[in-house]
N, C-alpha and C positions, 0 to 999 in steps of 0.2 A: 389075148396076143398067141401068135404062132410058135408053136415047140419048135422052133429052131436052132440045131445044135453048131454051137460053136467053141472054139480054143483059144481059152482066155490070152488075151493080148501081154506081150511080154512087158511090164513093169506096172501093171492095174492090179486093183487093192480087190477086186472080189475074189473071193474062196469059191463058192458053192458052184455045181457043177450045173453046168447051165438048165436039165433037163429037171434037176433039181427042184420041191417046191423053197419058197421063200418063205423062212420061217418068222412071223409077223407078229412081233407082243402087241395087243392094242393098252392102252391106259385107255379106264371107262370103269367108271362107278353109276347103279343107279341113281342115286344123288345126282347127279352129272345135269346142266342145264338142256344142253345139247346131245347130240350122236356123229357131229362129226367122223371122229375116233371110228367109230365102227365103221360108218358109211363109204371114211378113206378104206377103207381094208375093207370093203364089200367090192369097192369099185379096181381095188389090184385084180380082185380074186376070179371077176372078170375077164382078166385078161393073160393070167399067167398062174402057172398051177400055187398055188400057197397052202401054209398050215397054220390057223391062229390060232391064239393064244387070248384071251383079252383077263389083264389085273384089274383087280379092286383093291384100293387101299383104302384104311383107317385109320388118322393121325393120337397117336398117343404118347403123351412124353416119355421119357423115360425110365420114371418113379412107376407110375402106371404099367408100363411094359412088362418090370421087370416081376412087381405081383403079378400079374395075372398070371401066372407060371403055377402060383398056389392060388387061388380064389375056382373054384370048380364053379363057381354061379357063373363066371365070363365066360369058361369055358365056353358050359349048355348055351350064351348067351352068343357067344360067337361062332357056335356052331350051326346056331338056326340061321345067324345074321349069314352063314356062307353056304346054305340053301339057298335062300331068297333073294344073294346074289346070282348065283348059278340060273337061277329060276330066270331074272329078268335079260340075265346077259345069253342066254337062249332063246327067248324072246326078242330082243333087239336084234341081235344076229338074221333071224328067221325074218323078219322082218324089212330089214337089209336087203334081202336076197340071199346071203353066204350060206350055199349048198354045203349039209354035214359031211360031207367028205372034203370037205378043204376045213374041217375043226379038227380043233388036238384033242386027242380022247382027255386030256385034261384041261376042259375049255374053258374054264375059270377056277382062276386064282383070289382068293380076298386073303391079304397079308395089312398088318397092322405094325403102327412103325412112328421112333419121331421124325422120319426123315421122306416124304416121296418121292425124293429120287433117287436116293440110298435105296429103297426097296424095287424100285423099278429097273435098276440097276442091276441089282441080286437076283432077281424074275429072272428079266434078257438073259444073264447069262446061268441062268438055270435050266433053262427054254433055247440057251443055245440061239437065242434069234438074232435073224439076221440086218433088222430095221423095229426101230421101236414107235409108234405112233399115238400122236397128243393131236388133240384137240385145239378148240383159238378159244381165247379167252371170250367169256359172253358176254364184256364189257364193247368186244370190239363190232365193229359195223359188220353188218350185212358183207358176206365178197370181201372179208377182210381177216388181219390175222394179227392177233394181239397177243406175244405171248403174257401167262403168266409168273411164277414164281417156280414151279418144276418145269418148263421150259426152258425159261432162262436158264437153269442150273443144269439141265442135261445139253441143254448148245454150249452151254464150258465146257462141262467136265466129262461128260461122256464119250467114249468109245469107240460108241456105233453112229450108223447112220440113223438119223430120225426126221420120222416124217409129220409135216404139216398141216394141218388143214385149213386154211380160211372159217371164219363162220357162216355159216349155212347157204357154204359156197354149192353152187350146180353143177354135176357132174355126167359128166356120156356113159348113156347107158348100155355104151359099148364098151365100156374099161379104158384104161390108157390107149391114147392114138399118136403121140405123138412124144416125144421124149425130148424138152429142153433142158441145154446146159448155159449157165451165164456164167460168165469171168465176173472173178469181183475185186478183182487188184489185176497190176500190169502184169504180176511174175510170172515167171513160170510151174511155179510148184503146184499149180492147179492141174497142172496133168497128169496128176492119178485120175484125180476127179472126172477127170472128163474121159478119160478112157473107163472107167467107169462107168455113167451117161450111157458111154458108146455101146459096152457090155449089155445093157440093160435094154439097148432100143435093137440091135444083134439079135439076143433073145428072144424080143419077140418081133422081130420083123414090123419093127419099128422106125420111119423118118426119124432121124437125129435133128434138129435147129439147137445152131452156140450163135449164145448172143451176146453182145457187150450194153453195156449205156453209158452213156451219151447225157449225166443231167446240168442244165446250165441254173444259173441264177445261186446256189446255194450258199447256203450262207455259214454252214458250221463243213470245213471242209472233211472228208474224213484224210488220215493221217496217212494211208500209203497211197493216197493224189501229192503230186507235186505239190511246194510252197504257193507255185504262182498259179495254181489250177482256180476257179475260170480260165482265168485271164489268157491262158495257154489252152483254150478248148480247142480250135482245128487244131493242133499239133498231138494232143490226145483223142481227137478223130482220129487223122492219122495213124496213128500207132496202135489203134483198133483196129482199125482195117488191119491193120497189117501182122495183129497176135493173131483174127478173126481164119485171116488165111494159112496162118502156119498150124493153128489150130483143124481147120480143112485138111491139109495134110495130113498132121500127125496123124487123127484117125484115118482116114483113105492111107495111108500108111498100115495101120493093125486088123482093118475091117473093109478090104477097098471095093465090097458091096450094099455096104452102107450108105443109101441118101444120106446124103449130110446137106445144108443151108446152114448159113449163116445173114445175122441180122444184127442191127447196133441201134437199138433207142436210145431218140434224142430228143427232150421234152425239159421243160419247167421244172426243175426237181426231178427227185426220185420218182413221184408220181405222175410228171409228164412223162417223164423216161419210159417208166410199165407203160404205160396207157395209153404208148405210144404205135407199141408193137400190136398185130393181131390176137388175139389169144380166143384157142377152142375149149372148150368142155372138155373138151380128153387131152387136153394138155396135162403135162407132170414136167413141172420144174428143178433139175436140180442143178445146187452150190456147192461150191469148196471153198473152205478158206484155211489159212495154213495157220499152225500153232503162235501165239502171240507172245510165247516167251520162253523160262528152263521148262516146263510142266509141259509134254506132247498130248497130255488129255482136253486142254483148251484147244479150241478149232473155231471159232465163228470171230469171225472176222471183222473189222464194224462198218466196211461198207453194207456186207454179209446182214446185220444187224439195222443199217440204213432203211433196205433196201426191204425186208421181210414185210412189215407193214403195209407197203403200197403190192404184194404180188396180192393177184387175185385167184390163182389155180394154186392145187397144192403142191408143198415143196419137199424135195428129199434135202437136207444140209447133210451131208459125209465129209467127214473130215482125210484131209488129204495126207499125202506123206513125201515129204519135200524131195526124202535120198529117190522116187522111183522114178521122178520127173523123167520125162523126156526128153 
C-alpha cells in the first residue's frame, strides 16, 4: 500500500495514525493444520506497515493451571515448549515472506489456560493489537471459511476487529489491491464500519467497492429482513440501490479523492449472491454488524453469519458504533 496520509474522518472508529504500523496479533500454533492466519498477516504486510506478533495457546483445565505454578517440572517443560514454538513461528513467518523488520520484538508468545478466546483477548490487550487474525476450520472446503469454537466466541464477544481467512485461499503476491465493504443490514448503524473501510482504502491508496447482497429463494430468513422477504425482493433491490447511493455520498463527503464503486450481488441464496460478483486475489472484504442486545461487545449479526461460509476472500469483521453513524 502507498503510505498516503489522511486525517481521520468524523465518526470513524479507527484511532491509529495512518502512518503507524498496524499491530497484528496472529492466532497460530505449530500443531495447527494450516497456515492461513500466518499467510493472511504476510499478505497484509505486503501492502502496509505492520507489526506482527504470534500467539500460540495450550488448553489447560482450571485445576492444572493452578497446580502448574507449584510444579517445577511443568515449568521446565513449558520453557522447552516455548522455545520450540518460537522456532516454528519464525520458520513459518520466513516461509510466508514476512520481513524481520515487520516482526514484533516479542515475536512468539505461548500461553496456557482453560479458554482460548479469553487468552487471545488478554494477549491482544497486552500487545495493543489493532486486529486479531484467525485461520479457517480445516473441515471447511478449500476457498471457504468455517468458524470453529474460538472464532465463534470472538465473533460474538471481541471488541477488536477480527480477520478471518478461508481455507487454502489464493492471495495476490502484491498484497491487498482492493477494499470491499458489504452491508449486511439495511440500517445506518454500519456507517462507522463503512468509514473504517474507506479509511483503510485511503491509507493504502486503494479503490473501495461498496456491496449489497440480494439472495433469492432463502428458506431461513434472517431477522433483520422484513417478514415478507423474499416476496418483496424487488422493493428490497430498490432499497439496496438507494442504500448504495447514500453510502457513495457518505464516503465522498469524508474522502473526496477516493475511488468508489458500488455493486449488488444477486443470486440463488447467499452462495449465488456472493458468486455473482467478480472477486480478485487482492480483495479484502470488510463487514460490520451492530450489537444484538444489551451487551455492547456482541456484534456479529445473523446476516453476516449467513454470509461468511460463502465468501472466498479474506474478511475483516469490525464492530460498529451506532452512536457515530452519519
